[in-house]
N, C-alpha and C positions, 0 to 999 in steps of 0.2 A: 495581647499579641502586638508585635511591633515589626515594622519593615526594617531590614538590615542589609547593607551591602554584602557582597560575597567575594571570595578570593578568586584570583585568576584560575587556580587549579580546579576550583569548584565549577566555575563557568566552563572550563575546557571539558570536564567530565560530562556536564549536561549536554554540550554540543556534540560530543562524541556519541552519546546515546541517541540524540536526535537524528543525526545523519546516518545512523544504521537502519533507518526506515526504508521500506521498499519504495521504488518509484518506477513509473513507466519507462521501459528501456534502460533503466538505471541512469536516467538523465540527472537525477538529484537536483530538481529545479527550485531549490530553496537557498535563502541567505538569512543570516541573523545579524542583528545590530543591537548594541547596548546603548540605550539613551541615558547618558550620564546625568541628565537633569532629573528625570523621573525614576531612574533605575528600573525601567521596564525593559524587558528583552523583547525586541521586535522580531517577528517571524515574517519574512518577506518572500515574495515570488522572485525567481530568476528567469525572466521572460526569454533571455537568450538561450535557455535550455528547454524551451517549449518545443512542441512538435506541431508544425504547421499542417501537416497532412492528417496524422492520426488523432490530433487533439486541437482542432481549430478554435474551439470555444474556451479552452483552458480548463475544462472540467477535470481531466486526469491530472493536470498540474496541481489543482486544488486538492485532489485526493492525496497526492504524494506529499504535499506540504502538511495536510491534516495528519497523515501518518507520522511525519516527523514531529509535529506538535504534540501528539499523544506520547511519543517516546520522551520528549522533553519534560512533559508533565510527570511521567513515571519517575524519571531521574530526579527531578526536583523533590518529589515526595519521598523518594528513597533516602535523600540526604536530610530529611527532617523538616522540610519546608512545605507550606501549602501553596500550590500554584493557582493563582487567580487569573483566569484567561478571558480575554475579550476578543471576539471575532470581528474582523473588518472594522476596526475602530475609527478610521479616517476615510470617509467617502471620497475626499479629494486626493487621496494617495492610494490608488488601486493596487499597487504592488505590496502594500502593507496588509498582510492577510490576518495577522493576529498579534496581540501583545500579551506578555505574561508578566505579572507582578508576583513576587514571592513574599509570603508572609510567614513569620516564624510560627510553626505549628504548635498548637497546644499539646500538653503531655498526652492527653487522650484524644486522638483524632479519628474521624471516620473517613476511610479512603473509598474512592469510587472504583477501585480495582483490586485484584488480588495482590498480596504483599510480595509475591515471588516473581512478578512480571519483570522487574528490573534485570534479574539474572537471565530471563528469557530473551532480552533484547539482542545480546551478542550471539545467541544460538539460532535465532530465527533467520532463515533465508529460504528462498523458493527452491523446491526440489522438483525438477521436471523429468522425473523418472517414474517407472512403474511402482505402485503401492501394492500392499497385500490386499487380497479380497477379504477384509476383516471389517465388520461394521463398527460404527461408533455407538457407545452405550447411550441410553436415554439420558443419563445424568450428564455426560459430556456435552451432548447436543443442547441440553437445557442451559448449561453454563455458557456455552458459546452464544446462544441466543440472548441470554441476559447481558453478556458483555457488549454485544452490539446495541442493545436497548439503552444501557447506561450511558453510552457515548453518542446517542442521538440517531441511531440507525435501527434497521430491522433486519433480522437474519431468519430465513426460512429454509427448510430442507424439503425440496420437492419430491413427490412420490415418482414411481418408475416412469409412468406415461409422460408426466410433465418434464421430468429430467431428460428423457429422450428427446422431447421437443426442444428444450433449451440447448442441448448439445447439437441438434440439427441446425438451429439458428446460428450457433457459434461456428459450426462447420461452413455454413454459407458465408459468414463474415471472413473466415480464414481464406476461403477461395477468392473472395473479392480482393482481399489484401494482396494475394499473390498476383492477381491479374492487373492490379492498378500499378502502373509503372512508377508513379510519384510516391505512393505509399511504400512500395517495395524498395525503392532507392533510399527513402528516409530511414526505413528499418535497418537496411544494410549499413548505413553510415554509423550506427551505434554498435555494430558488431566488430570486435577487434580482429585483426588478421591472425594473430597468434592465439594458440589454445589457452594460454594462461597469462596473457599480457596483463600487467597490473596498472594500466592507465587509470586515472582517478575517476572516470565515469565510463558509461557504456558497458558492454558485455563481452568478456573473453569467451572464446568458443567453448571452453571447458564448462561454462555455466549454462549452455543452451539446452542441455538435455537431449532427449531422443523423441522420435515420433512413435505413435501407436501403430504397430505392424498391421493391426486389423482396422485401423482408421475409425475406431469407435470414439476415441477421445481426440478432439481436434486441438492438439497442442500447437502453440504458435511456432511457426517456422520463421525465426528472426532473420534468417538469410534470404527469405522470400524466393527460394529456388522454384523454378517452374515444374521440375520433374520430381515428384514425391519419392519415386523409387531411388533417387540418389541420396536421400537423407538417411542417416542412421536410425534404426528402428528396433523396438523390442515389443513383446507382448505386454500390454497394460492390464490392469485389473478389469475384470468383466463387469463388476458392479461398483462403479466409482461413487464415492460420496461427494455430492455437489451441494453447496449452499448458495443462496441468492442474497446479496446484500443490497438493500434499498433504503430510500428515505421517502417521507410523505410528500415533500416538496422538492423543487429542483432549482433552488437559488444558489448563489455563490456560498453563502453560509452553510447551506445543506451539503454542498460538495465538501467543505471542510469537515463538517460533522461526519460525513460518510467516510472520509479518510481516517478520522480518529476511531470510528467504529470498526473499520477494517483492521487497523493495527491492533486494537484491543482484542478482536477475535483471533488474529494471528498469534499474538503473544500468549493468550490463554491456551490456544491449541499447542503451541510449543511447550508450555508448562506441562501439558498432558502427554508429551512425547509424540505428538502428531507432526507430520510434515504437511506442507501446503504448497500449492501452486495456484496461479491466478489466470482465469480465462476472461480476458478483457476485450477480445476482438469484436464481439457483437455490439457492445455499447459504443464503439467508434463509428457506427453507421446509424444515423437517426431512425431510419425505418426499422432496422433490426432491433435497436434498443427498445423501441415501443413494443415490439413483439415479445419482449422478455418480461413484461409486467407480471408480477406474481399472481398466482391463483389464490382464492377463487374470485376475489373482487376485481382483479385487473386494475388495481390502483397502485399508486406509488411510482417511484422512479428507480430503476435498477442501475447500480453503479459497478457491480462486479459479480462474477461467478467465482466461487472459491472451491477448489478441489482439496479435500482433506483425506489423510490416510496414514497408515504406518508403512514406512519404507526407508530408502536410503537418504542420507543427509543431503547429498548434492553439494556442489561447489558454491562458495560464497562469491558474490560480485564485489569488486573493489569499491572503496569509498574515498572521496576527497579528504584531505586532512581537515580537522575541525577548524584550524586557524584560517584555512582558505575559504571557509564558509562564513566567517565572521567579518562583516563590513566594518569600516572605521566607525568608532563610537560617535554618536550624534547628540547634539544638544536639542532640547525641545524648542518649539517655536515660541 
């Protein structure tokens, strides 16, 4: 095996895949830089796109960048290379979250993901609309659980009583978000005025989805309106499928692993024809996040509740151009 430089078109394709990842409020808080001395592709944080109110510790930013990193790895492998990844390689450079070195793959290589995930990258986006009351098969649940495990996370599917509790906690978080003027203002800043505005970040109103008419599923109200009756609503599934994504520890590297595990799960779900949406409200409040610790051991650290099901595709959020996410190439120290 030998390390070989890549063409500009190859790099552009990898970055296009990377930035298709989900991010909180579609902030896209990542940047990429090619180190021309080492030929490492640096994956960096974009702190100017952080959320001071909803994400003061930067945990959700790390999850978002981790999801982009997983897409990057999938794209590199799709083009016949082996991505060798190192998380947080430079303690003195906190914005450098990962570096990726590409190695020419052997003829027979073992991938740590399904071979069809690259095609799922462009089809995956959140659907904040009602799903069918149709259960997931045991086989699909097992594959989703294994996907999270392979990427350093844990995915569990709570039973009815625990699921109801988790949704109650999320509902409390959503109410807090509406009542907190600073958080409400921050959320609204990322919502576009027009229904299908194609600005490079944030959320056009056409992507926001609807609320549950019976208020069983606490879907996020990105507009943070005080009067729920003013929001568009529909009847949602009565028996939602909810999965809990967690990690054993809660360090910055674990946040990046959680983001990779999340995206691995979302892409496998997409490959199976499933739609997904994310319930992140409760983990934005430290006390409510602690309440989400998975049963029965009450150990681990929850990063996301994932809603899965069969339903409408929903509208895709815009993305910045790949060239805008690539910083000027840098030489190593």
